[in-house]
C-alpha positions in Angstrom: 11.8 -70.4 -75.6 10.0 -71.7 -73.1 12.2 -70.4 -70.6 12.1 -66.6 -72.1 8.7 -67.1 -72.1 8.5 -67.8 -68.3 10.9 -65.2 -67.4 8.7 -63.2 -69.4 5.3 -63.4 -67.8 6.8 -63.3 -64.1 8.6 -59.9 -64.7 4.9 -59.1 -66.1 3.4 -60.3 -62.8 6.0 -58.6 -60.7 4.9 -55.2 -62.5 1.0 -55.9 -61.8 1.6 -56.6 -58.5 4.1 -53.7 -57.4 1.4 -51.1 -59.1 -1.4 -53.4 -57.4 0.4 -52.9 -53.9 0.9 -49.7 -54.9 -2.4 -48.5 -55.2 -3.8 -50.5 -52.1 -1.4 -48.5 -50.4 -1.9 -45.5 -51.7 -6.3 -46.2 -50.9 -5.7 -47.5 -47.7 -3.8 -44.5 -46.7 -6.2 -42.0 -47.9 -9.4 -44.3 -47.0 -11.9 -42.4 -44.9 -9.7 -39.3 -45.3 -11.3 -36.7 -47.3 -9.7 -33.5 -47.8 -10.3 -29.8 -49.0 -7.4 -28.3 -50.9 -6.6 -24.3 -50.0 -4.5 -21.9 -51.5 -1.3 -20.2 -50.5 -0.3 -17.0 -51.9 3.2 -15.5 -51.3 5.4 -13.0 -53.5 8.3 -14.0 -51.1 11.2 -16.8 -51.7 9.7 -20.3 -50.8 13.3 -21.7 -50.4 13.4 -25.1 -49.3 9.5 -25.5 -49.5 8.7 -29.0 -51.9 5.7 -31.1 -52.7 4.8 -33.9 -50.1 5.8 -30.9 -47.7 4.0 -31.5 -44.1 1.3 -28.8 -43.3 0.9 -28.2 -39.3 -2.0 -26.0 -38.0 -1.4 -25.4 -34.3 1.7 -28.2 -34.2 -0.3 -30.4 -35.0 -0.3 -32.3 -39.1 -3.4 -31.7 -41.0 -2.1 -32.5 -44.2 0.2 -31.5 -47.2 1.7 -29.7 -49.9 0.5 -30.7 -53.6 2.3 -28.6 -55.6 4.3 -25.2 -56.2 4.0 -22.6 -59.1 3.4 -19.4 -60.4 -0.1 -17.9 -60.7 -0.7 -17.7 -64.2 -2.9 -14.2 -63.9 0.3 -12.9 -61.7 3.8 -14.2 -62.4 5.2 -12.2 -59.5 2.5 -14.4 -57.2 3.2 -18.3 -56.2 0.6 -20.4 -55.4 0.7 -23.5 -53.4 -2.0 -25.4 -52.9 -2.2 -27.8 -50.3 -4.7 -30.0 -48.6 -6.2 -29.9 -45.2 -8.0 -32.9 -43.2 -11.6 -32.2 -44.1 -12.7 -32.0 -40.5 -10.3 -29.0 -39.7 -12.0 -25.9 -40.3 -10.1 -23.4 -40.9 -11.1 -19.4 -39.9 -10.6 -16.2 -42.2 -7.7 -14.5 -41.3 -6.0 -17.6 -41.1 -1.8 -17.2 -42.3 0.9 -19.3 -43.2 4.7 -19.4 -42.3 7.6 -20.8 -43.5 8.8 -23.4 -40.3 12.7 -24.9 -40.9 12.3 -28.4 -40.4 15.4 -29.4 -38.4 18.7 -28.4 -39.9 17.9 -30.0 -43.5 17.2 -26.8 -44.8 13.6 -28.1 -45.7 10.7 -25.9 -44.9 7.1 -27.1 -43.8 3.9 -24.8 -43.4 2.4 -23.7 -40.9 -1.2 -22.5 -40.1 -1.9 -19.6 -37.8 -4.5 -18.4 -36.4 -5.9 -14.7 -36.6 -6.1 -12.5 -33.3 -9.5 -12.3 -34.0 -10.5 -14.6 -36.3 -13.8 -14.5 -38.5 -16.1 -17.1 -40.4 -15.2 -20.5 -42.0 -12.7 -19.8 -44.5 -14.5 -21.6 -47.4 -12.0 -24.0 -49.6 -11.0 -23.1 -53.7 -9.0 -21.2 -55.2 -11.2 -17.7 -55.5 -8.7 -14.9 -54.9 -10.4 -13.7 -52.0 -10.0 -17.1 -50.4 -6.5 -17.8 -50.5 -4.1 -17.9 -47.4 -1.3 -15.2 -47.0 2.3 -16.5 -46.5 4.1 -14.2 -44.1 7.1 -14.1 -42.9 8.4 -16.6 -40.7 10.6 -14.6 -37.2 13.9 -16.5 -39.6 13.0 -14.4 -42.9 11.9 -11.1 -40.6 16.2 -11.5 -39.2 17.0 -12.3 -42.4 15.3 -9.6 -44.6 16.8 -7.0 -42.0 20.1 -8.6 -41.5 21.6 -6.0 -43.9 19.8 -3.3 -42.0 21.4 -4.6 -38.6 25.0 -5.0 -39.9 24.9 -1.3 -40.8 23.4 -0.2 -37.6 26.0 -2.5 -35.9 29.0 -0.9 -38.0 27.7 2.7 -37.0 27.5 1.9 -33.7 31.2 0.1 -33.5 32.4 4.2 -35.3 30.6 5.3 -33.0 31.9 3.4 -30.1 35.6 3.6 -31.5 35.6 8.1 -31.5 33.6 7.6 -28.2 36.9 5.4 -26.6 39.2 7.5 -28.1 42.4 8.4 -25.5 40.4 12.0 -25.1 37.1 10.8 -24.1 38.6 8.2 -22.5 40.3 10.6 -20.2 37.2 13.0 -20.2 35.5 9.8 -18.8 37.8 9.2 -16.4 37.6 12.8 -14.8 33.9 12.3 -15.3 33.7 9.0 -12.9 35.9 10.8 -11.0 34.0 14.0 -10.0 30.7 11.3 -9.7 32.9 9.8 -6.9 33.6 13.1 -5.5 30.3 14.1 -5.5 29.2 10.3 -4.1 31.3 11.1 -1.2 30.1 14.4 -0.4 26.2 12.8 -0.5 27.6 10.6 1.9 28.6 13.0 4.1 25.5 15.2 3.7 22.7 12.7 4.5 24.9 11.6 7.9 25.0 15.3 8.3 21.1 15.0 7.4 20.7 11.9 9.7 22.2 14.0 12.8 20.3 16.8 12.3 17.3 15.0 11.8 18.1 13.0 15.2 18.2 16.4 17.0 15.3 17.6 16.1 13.1 15.6 18.7 15.5 17.6 21.2 14.9 20.7 19.1 11.1 20.3 19.8 11.3 19.6 23.1 13.3 22.7 23.5 10.8 25.1 21.9 8.0 23.7 23.7 10.3 25.0 26.7 10.9 28.1 25.0 7.1 28.9 23.9 6.1 27.5 27.5 8.6 30.3 29.1 7.2 32.8 26.0 3.9 32.3 27.9 5.2 32.2 31.2 6.9 36.4 30.2 3.7 36.9 28.1 2.0 36.6 31.3 3.9 38.3 33.9 4.2 41.2 31.1 0.6 41.7 31.1 0.9 41.6 35.3 3.1 44.1 35.1 1.6 46.2 32.6 -1.4 46.1 35.4 0.5 47.0 38.0 2.3 50.0 35.8 -1.1 51.8 35.3 -2.0 50.6 38.7 0.7 53.0 39.7 0.7 55.5 37.0 -3.2 56.1 38.2 -1.3 56.5 41.9 1.2 59.0 40.6 -1.4 61.2 39.4 -3.4 61.5 42.4 -0.4 61.7 44.3 0.6 64.5 41.7 -3.1 66.1 42.6 -2.4 65.5 46.2 0.8 67.6 45.7 -0.3 70.6 43.7 -3.1 70.9 46.8 -0.6 70.5 49.4 1.7 73.4 47.9 -1.3 75.5 47.8 -2.1 75.4 51.0 1.8 75.5 52.2 2.3 78.4 50.1 -0.9 79.9 51.2 -1.0 79.4 54.8 1.6 77.6 56.3 4.1 79.9 54.7 3.0 82.8 56.1 2.7 81.5 59.8 6.2 80.3 59.2 7.9 83.4 58.4 5.8 85.4 61.4 7.4 82.6 63.5 10.8 83.1 62.3 10.2 87.1 63.0 9.0 86.4 66.4 12.3 84.2 66.8 14.9 86.4 65.5 13.5 88.9 68.2 13.6 86.9 70.6 17.0 85.7 69.8 18.1 89.3 70.1 16.5 89.5 73.0 18.6 86.3 74.6 21.6 87.9 73.1 21.1 91.4 74.5 20.7 89.3 78.2 23.3 87.7 77.1 25.8 91.0 76.8 24.4 91.9 79.5 25.2 88.7 82.0 28.5 88.7 80.8 29.0 92.6 81.1 27.5 92.6 84.8 27.1 89.6 86.2 25.6 90.9 89.4 23.0 92.4 87.9 21.3 89.3 87.8 21.1 89.2 91.6 21.1 93.3 92.7 18.9 94.2 89.1 19.9 96.4 86.4 21.5 99.5 87.1 19.6 103.0 86.7 20.6 104.0 83.1 21.6 107.6 82.9 18.6 109.8 80.5 19.7 109.8 77.0 19.4 113.0 75.0 16.0 113.8 75.3 15.1 112.3 78.1 13.7 113.4 81.0 16.5 114.3 83.4 18.6 114.4 81.1 22.2 116.8 82.1 24.4 117.7 79.3 28.1 116.7 80.4 30.1 119.7 81.4 
């Protein structure tokens, strides 16, 4: 009897000691640590989130999850009350995301500040002060996975059609044409380079040609002046020719005609003298013989 009583007292003492130790540890763990309670609201799945899950703010643990339950006023919404250290001041517009905890499949809450934060967010369960739970990158990938698979399947079908034998031949022809075009472009580039190299020479030749043209223009101007002077001289010469022609016609020609008549008469006399000398050379010494009078002249005697 005494042994059983002693054992009972020992067991009760151990239970009380364990409970007291747990209370002391809990009290020490929460000593001088005051926390505010905020509510995270969401309509999406919170798989992997459990009470006592850690709450992070900017990568630092600042609290824990107290509970997970449905909103009594809206069965489609899930409320997650969380404790956050009192010295952490959350701003209006802050939002929460679920963050995986390693490879365990468990999730934690990550609080993020908005791009343009507002005033301080008051704690409590007021619907206006609840923190929205937004999908994380993994959630967005999982939600769009089906669309991605459909698009990938559509792309594979299009690729299968594109890579058919006929299209493969067409692509090969196109590549060959592109290669030929590339070779022609290379040749054209070389030709352009040569043409560009000749441009300075052409410029020099053009400069020389312009100089020659300038000299030719100057020569033409001088020649034009000479031609105009020659025209003026020709006009004056023509005028002088007309005057000379008039003078020759009116004065010189009559004199020349008279002179020609005298020359003709003298030639006739010379011809007579030559005939006389030829027929009677002695007349040059003895003189001309007396000629018998002709009919009608004095001393003419008719023949018998």
